[in-house]
N, C-alpha and C positions, 0 to 999 in steps of 0.2 A: 794266913793274912784275912782280914775281914774285906767284904766287898766293900768298894769305895764309897757307894751311897749309903753305906750304914754308918759312917762316921757323922758326928754332929756337924752343922753348919754354923760358922762364926764369922764375924767381921774381921777382916784381916787388919793388922797394924804393921807399920814399917819395921818393927822390931821382930816380927814374927819370922819364922824360918821354913825354908821348903828344902826338899831333897833334890839334889843334882848329881850328875855322873860327871866327874872331872875327866876331861879328855886328854890324851897324849898330844903335846905340841913341841915339835923338835926346836923351835925357836925359843923356848923358855930357857931361863938360865938354868934351871934345875928341872927338867922335864919329868912329869909324873907318869909312871907306867901302871898298867893293870886297870885303868878306868875305875878308880875307887869311888864309892858313894859317899858324898859329903852333904853338909847342910849349909845354907847361906841365908843372910837376912834379905827380906824384900827390898829394904832400902838400898841394899848394895846392888841389886838388880836394876833399880831405878836410876842410880848413879851411872851404872855402866851404860844404860840406854840414853842417858841424857834427858831425862823427862823433866827436869827442873827448868822452868821458863818464866817469861814475863806474864803476869796476870792479864787477862782479857785479850791475849794475843793467840793466834791460831798456830799450832805447831806445824812443822814441816820436816821432812826426812832429809838427812845429810849423810854423808859417807861414814860419819862417827856416831850416827844415832839421830835424835831429834834436836831441832833448834828453833828459835823464833822465826816466824814468817813475817813479811812486810804487811801483812793484813791483819787488822786488829779491830775490835770494837771498843766504844766508849761506854762505860757503865752509865746506865740511865737513859741511853738514847738508842734510836733505831739506826740501822744501816752499818756499813762496813767503810772503813778508812783504809787507804792503800799509801804506804810511804813511798816518796820518790815518784815512780812511774809504773805503769802497767802496760805491758805489751800483748796485745790480742790480735792475731792475725785476722779474725772474722767473728762478728756477733750476728746471730740469726734471730729475727723476731718474726711473730706472725703465724700463720697457718699455711703449711705446704700445699694442702689441698685446694686452696683458694687463690687464683692468680691475682696478683696485685696487692694482696695483703702481706706478702712477704717483704721484709726489709732486711738487706744485707749491708752491714757496715763494715768497710774494710779500709785500708790505707796504709798498712804497714808493709813496706817493701812491695806494693802491688801497684804497678802503673808508674808513669812518668811524673808524678806530683806527690807532693806531701800533704797530708790532711785526711779528711774523711770523705769516703766515697759511699754513696747510698744508691743502691739498685731498687728499682721500683718507687716506692712512696717514702717521703720523709714528711711527718705531719707535726705541726705545732698547734695544739688545740686545747679547748677548755670545755667545761659543761656548757650546754646550750642555754641553760637558764640562769647564767651568771652574767654579771657585768664587768667591764674592764677590758683593756686591749689585749689582743694576741700578739706578742712582740718577739722579735729576735734582735738582739743588740750587739754592737761591736765595741770593743774598748781597748785602751792602752793602759796597762796598770790598772788603777782605780777610777779612770776617767772614761766616761762613755763618749765616743767619738762618732756614732752614727748608729743606724738601725733601720728595721722594716717592721711596721706594726699596722694591724688592722683596727682602726678606731671603732670603739663600741661605746660611746657616750654621747652626750648632747652636742658635742662640737661637730660630729658627723663629718670627719675629714676623710672617712674611707681609707683606702690603702695608702700608707704614707711611707716614702723613702726619704731619709734626711741624713745629712752630714754636718758635722761641726767641728770647728778648729779645736785643737788640743794643746794644752801647755806641756804635755808629755811629748807629743809628736807635732812640732810646729809646721811640717810638711802637709799636714791634712788641710785641704781648702774647702770652703763651702761651695760645692758644686757636685752634680750628679751627671755623669757622663754615660751616654748610650753609644756604645762602641759600634762603629760601621752602620749599616742601614738597619733601621728598626721600624717595624709595623706595629700599630697599636689599633685594635679594633676587631670584633669577630667577623665582620663583613670582608675584611682584608686577609683573613686566615688562609684562603685559598690561593692568594697571589704571592709571589716572590716579594721578599723585602726590597726596598730600594737599594741601589748600589751604594748610596750614602744618604744621610739625612734621615729625616722622620716622616713616615706616612702615617696619618691618623684618620680614623674614620670619625666623622662628627666634627664638633667645634673645638677650636683651641683658644683658651681664654689666658691672657697674660695681664694679670691685674693684681694689686694688693688689697682690692676691696671687692666686695660682691656686686654682681650685676644688678642695675635698679629692678629688673624684672625677674631675676634669678634664673633666667634661661638663655641658652646660646644655641641657636639653631643654625648650624652650618656657617658659622662666622668666625673669623679672627678678630678678637677684640683686644685692644691694647690699651692700657692705661699708662699715658706718657708718650713717648715718640717711637715711630716706626721707621727703622732704619734699613734701607736695602742697597745692595750692590749687586744689580743684575736686573732681571726682567720681572715686572709685576704685572700679572695678566688676570683680568677679572671680567666676567660676563654679567655679574650681578651688581656691580656698583661698589664703590669704596666710600664709606662713611667715616669722617674724621670729626671728632668732637674734641676740642680743646687740646688738639695735638698737632704734630707736624709729621709730614711724609717727606723724607729725604732720600732721593735716589741718585747714586753715583754710577755714571757710565752705564745707564740702562735706560728702559723705557717704561712709561706708565701707559698700559693699554686698557681700555674699558669699553665694553659695548653698552654699558648703563650710564648712570649718572656719577659725577664726582661731586660729593656733597661735603660741605662743612658745617659749621654750627648753624643750626636752625635752617638747614638746607641751602645756605649761602656759603660762598667761599670767603672765609675771613682771613685776611693776609694777603699774600701775593702769590701768582703762578707765573714763573718764569720759564722761558724756553728759548734755546738757542736756534731752534728750527721753526717749522710752521706749527701753528696751533689750528688743529682741524676739529670741528665738531659736526657730528651728524644731527644734532638738535639745535636748539637756540642758545645764544650767549647772552645772559641778562647783565646789565649794568646797573648799579645803584648810584646815588649822589655821593660825591667825595667832598668832604669838607676841608681837605687839606688845601693849602695855598699853592698856587702854580710855582713849580720849581724844576730845576734840572733833574731831580730825583724822580718826577712823575711826568716828565716830557713824553708826549705821545699818548697819555691815559686818556680814555674816554669816560664820560659820566652822563647819567640821565637824571634830570631833576624837574620838578613841577612847582610853579609859583603862581597862585591865583588860577586864572582860566588859561594858562599857558604852560606847555611843556617844551623841554629844551634838551638837545644833545650837544655837549661841550667837549672840546679837546684842548688839553694842555699843550700849548705851542710856544716855541721860542720866538720873541718879538724883537730881540736885539741882542748885542754882543753878550749880555749877561742878564737879559730880562726874559721872563716868562709870564704867560697870562692864559686864562681860561677863554678860548674863543668859541663863541657859538657857531655851530655848523647847520643845525636845523631847529626851527621854532615852529610849533603849532598852536592856534588859538581855537577857543569854543566859546 
């Protein structure tokens, strides 16, 4: 017999034959004895192994040979598609030699929760020389119901958290909750968060429009009304412009000035106890007619070379008048 490499090389065809040794199998209906040498077609071997499958599908082993796996590619496109689901105990990314660069994603039967767990860093990024938001969104079906994004355009909104109602899930409401005590600000990082509420370094702005000067230095600025149930304590004064301060079952304590529009108190200040001022109490002219609604009110007015301090007083069973208490001339 010639040496095997001396035979010419050809491209095989399915109808070509190769030599095999037929083995004895006691389970065959007619067992073959003697291990005779036989020839078989290449196509017969392929059918025995089950090599026929779906185009563009990655084959996988089974107990009877090869079969289609759930992983396949789409002609003309990059990437791999997985039918149904994929179960992976853990995926590792990064460089093991550099602490902090490794990212381990797990969540399949690991821990008391469902979902994805990331150890060390989870990064959503983009090229530094491009424009557009860096975002992570949440959705029900095809509806976007909220998200977190870092704004990178002329609107300059910064880091934005938002929630919006969804027709798919009507239980979603437009609010953002900070559960338990929350601390915001690098200067507060070394302190414990409050037991409840929100501790903020710097100013808090509550307004739907921008500030006239664009800055808020250590101030709480409210466009609209400020409603409190409890103690409002200020050492730097409280300025209210075209708004109201309503306090229920509490006190307004200040070591500064209580100012309203243009530095004056526009409206009324009512108290069931004593009104104590460490400074002066200034009164202006009141143009309202004397009545039971302003009984006991004081006003200061000037006319010609005269100045007057008047009080609204009851003068009869149902009559009231402005009575002059003091008059000066010059």
